[in-house]
N, C-alpha and C positions, 0 to 999 in steps of 0.2 A: 605499508604493512607487508610483512613477509609471512606467507603461510607456513605453519609448522608441517613437518613431514607427515603425509597421509591425511592432512586436514583439508577441508573444503569450505567454500562460502555458499550459502543458500539464499535464494530470493523468492518471495511469493507476495501476492497482493490480492485485494478485492475479495475478501471472505464474506463481507456484508452480513455478519452475524446479526440475527434479530428478525430477518425476513426470509421467505414470505409468510412463514408461520412459526410458532414456537417449536413444533415438532421438527419441521424441516431444518430450522436453525440448529437445534440440538444435534441432529444427525450429522450436519455439516461440521459442527464443532468437534464431534467425536472423530471425524475423518481427519481434521486438521491435527488433532492431538496424536492420532495414529501416525500421521506423516512425521510429526516432530519426534515421536518415539523412534521412528525408523532412521532418521538422519542424525540423531543425537550423538552417536559414537563417532561420526565423521565430521561434525560441524565445529568449525572454529568460530564463525559468526553467522548470524541469521538476520536477514533484512526483511521486515514486513513493510511493504511499500504502499501503505495507505488503504483506507476503507476496510479496515479490519472489522469494524462494526458499521451497520447501516446508519446508526446514530449513536453519538456519545456526548454527554455533557456532564462535567463534574461540578457539582455544587460543593460548598466548603466541606460538608460532612456527609454528602450523599453521592452515590454513583448509580448508574442504571442497574436494574435488577438483572441477574443472570450472568452467563459467561464465566462462571467460577471455575469450570474445568480448564479452560484455556488460560485463565489467570494463574491458576496453580501450576500448570505446566511451564509457563513462561518463567515464573518465580524459581522453579526447580532448575531450569536451564541456566538462568543467571547465577543461582547459587553454586552450580557446578562449574562455573567459569566460562560458560559459553556466552559471548556478547550478543545480545538481542537488540536490534535497532528497530525503531518504530517511526515511520513517516506518517504524519497526518495527511488525510485525503480530504476530498470535498464533503464526505459524509461524516467524518470523525475529526473535523478540524478543531473541535472543542475538547480534545484531550489536553489536559494541562499537566499536573505534577503527579497524579496518582501512580501511573505506571513506572515513573522513574523512582519515586520515593518508596513505594510499597513493593515493587517487583524487581527493581534494579535495571530497568530498560533504559537504553540511550534514546532519547527523543530527538526527532528532527522535524522542524516546522517549515523548512524550505529545502530546496535541492542541495545536494552536496557533490563535491568533486573529490575523488580519492584515487590512490594508486595502490594496487595490490600486485605483488610480484612483477613490478615494472609495467603492468597493464593499467591504463587510465580509464576510470569509470565516471560517468555522469549519471547520478541516480536521483529520481524524483517521482512523486505520484503521477504528475503529468497534467493535472488540472490547471487551467489558466495559462499554459505555455503555448507558444506558437501563435499564428495569425487567427483573427476572427474571434467569435464567441465573446463579444464585448459585453453582452448582457450578463453573462455569468461572471466575467471578470469584475464587473461593477458590484454584483451581489456578493462575491467573495470578499471584496474590500469592506463592504458593509458588515458582513458576518464576522470578520476578523477584527473589526474595530473594538477597542477596549470598552467603549461606552456601551455598545450593543451587548457584549458579553456580560457586563455588569448588570444591565437591565434585565437580560434573560434570566439571570440567576435569581431574580426576585419573583419569577413565575413559579408557582408550585410545580414540583417535578411531574406529577400526574398530568397536568395540563401541558407543561412544556414538552414532554416527550410525545404526547398525543399530537401536538402541533407539528413537531419534527417528523413524526411518522407519516402524517398526511402530506407534508411537503416532499418527503423522500419518495413516497409512493407516486405522487403526481409527476415528479421528475423521471422516475423509472418508466412510467407508462408512456411518457413523451419521447424519451430517448432510447428505450429498450430495443425496439426493432432496428434502429440505425447502428447500435453497438455491434450487431452481428455481421455488418457489411464492411468488407475491406474496400476502401475508397480509391485504392491505387496510390503508389508512392508519391505522385505529384499532388495528391489531394489530402493525404494523411497529415494533419496539422503537426503532429509530433515529429514526423519525418522531416517536414519543412523546418521545424525548429532545430532539429539535429544538423541539417545542412547549413543553416545560418550559424549555429554555434561552432561548427568546424572551421568557419572562416576566422574565428578568434583564437581557437585552441584545439589541439588534437585530442581525441578520446578514442580508445579502442572500442568501448561499449557504452551505449546509452540504454539505461534500463528504466522502464516506466510501468506503471499500472494504469488504472483509470479507464482504459479503452475497452475493457471487457472482451477483448479479442486477442488471441495469440498471434503475434507478428514477429517475424525475424527477417529483416531485410538489410541489404547493404546501403550505407549512406556514405557520401564522400568517396574517397579513393579506396579506403581500406578499413572502414568502421562499420559497426553493426548497431541498428536500432532494434531493441528487443522489447516487446510488450508482453507482460506475463499472463494476460487474460484474467479470468476470474475462477471462482470455485463453485459456480452454480451448475454448469453442464459437465465440466471436467475439472480435475484438480491439477492445475498447472503450476510448475515452478521451474527455476533455473539453478544450475550448479556451476560454480567456477572452481576448477581443481588446481589453479595456479598457472595453467597454460591455456586451457580452452574453456569456453562457456557453452553449455548445452541446455536446451529446453527439454523438460520431461513432463510426463503426466503420472501422478500418483494414483495407482489402482489398488484399492483395498483388497 
């Protein structure tokens, strides 16, 4: 991909819309839309790198209630020729065809490797990559199994979403405190993943979400591992202008 003159690529992740309360979620959704409005004139493409929603499951003719402001904004961006990419995360892995068919979004269900202005990018939500966390990796395989998705679809949405909300809250209470602690380059599992990946192929930038912590560190000889953080405490995102990639915080 070659950037058009004056255009940029934007990256953000982990909005987790739907929690911790309806009011807090709506306020965060309005911040996201305000950010999208602010970058619209400069954006050639926008990458939403997973966990946009704290839970999402599409039945054949039913989607979760709410989030209409964001959906409308994304549809407008796509209609105006701005390509919006959506990576599924561990909280919204059950996004299927709605966003692509109704809104025009380009869906990604696994990591991708792309080149923009001769810079090589490895982009993924980040869950299940790197060493360890074998329990989660097993659960992810179960949840992504077509049979499990088929069976879940037969649960009434009110009950299914209630079960998912309980599971998500339990996961957050368990992992929330550790998400705020930087473990050091030698212990950050995504940094370890980057180092191993660089043995196979060179990338200028590794961009992930999932970690809920803003990280920007050197990996290999001349590559960067960037984690975008989340939108709970601060509104973090990254911009690539064709030459450089920088992390920023959106302040309303």
